[in-house]
N, C-alpha and C positions, 0 to 999 in steps of 0.2 A: 570519492567520486560520484558517486548515487546522492549524497544524502547532498553535498556543495551545485549540486545541476548539470555536470561537465557534463555532456552526453559526448563529445571526443575523448574524453580522456575514459569514460566507461567502454564505447566501440573498441578501443584500442584494447581494454581489458577482456572485455568478451573474445574477440577476436586472436588475441592470445591463449586461449581457453581456460581461464578463469572462469571458475562454477559460478553459475550464477544465483544459486541457491543457497551458499555460502554464509553462513551465520557468525558475526559479531559476536565480541565477549558477552553481549547482552541480547543474544539469543536474533536478532534482525539481520533481514537480510536488505541486498542493496534494492529490490523492489518496495520495501517498506519505508527504509530508507527515501527514498525521493517520493513518494506516496505522503509520506507524513511533512514535506516541505515541499510539494506542491507541482514539482517537476513533473511534467503532464510528458515531455515530450520524451525524460529518462525513461518513466513508468511504460509508456507506450514500445520505447523499442528494445525493453527488457523484457516485454511481455512479449512480445513478436519473436522474439530468443529463446522461448520457454519459459520464463522465466514461474516458478509456482506462486498463481494467485493468493492460496490458500496456506501458504507456510504461517508460523507464531515467533514469536520470541516469548523471551521464558516468564513474561507477565502475562501471556497466552493472546496476546496482541495481533492482528493480521492488518497486512497492508490494505485491506475496504476500512477497518476499523480508525487504522492513523490517519488514513486522508477523510473520513467522517468526521474525526471528533478533531482536524484542520480545517473543514470546511470547504473542502477544493471538489467543487460538487462535481465539473470534467472527468475527472482522475474518479473518484465514484465510480461515476457511468461506466467507465471503461473497465474498471475492475471489475463492474456486475455483468457487465456484455463478455466478458471472458472467463466467467466459472465461479465470480469468488460467493463464497454463501454467506448470504444473508442472513440465517440463521446463527452464525458463530453468536460466542460467547468468549470475554476473555477469562482468567482465573477471579479475579471479582463478581464474576457473572454477571457483567454489562454485556448486553447487543452494542451489537453497530448503531443503533439509533439513537439509545440511552447517551453512550458515548458523543455521540453529536449534541445530542441536544443539554449536555452538562458543560458545554462547550456552546451554546446560544448558537451553533450555525443550523438556521432553520429551513435553507435550503435544502441543504443533505437530506434532513427532514420529509421534503415534502418526496424530492427524488424517492424515497426509502418508503413512502407510504405509497405510493404512485400505482 
């Protein structure tokens, strides 16, 4: 639901007690899935309801890294404003900025260097 941006289903799942930071088989959380696809409303809702902004998947990628490599500037800002670690590196030792740069997401890099 989070990956597809279906906020109403995400709300229903949260209201029924689904664990916010439950991981998929590849270690991703709902927040990471929503961040990677640019679903700002879902990201905001999950954070407001206590989702951990610093979880990592099996490759060591965080929601911030996913949003940065996708070029989703507004989501990057929301995650940073809510405590996402800028100094995080994944298992390939890539920084958040390097992930954005490798995908040509220069507006994200501008935000990260302010």
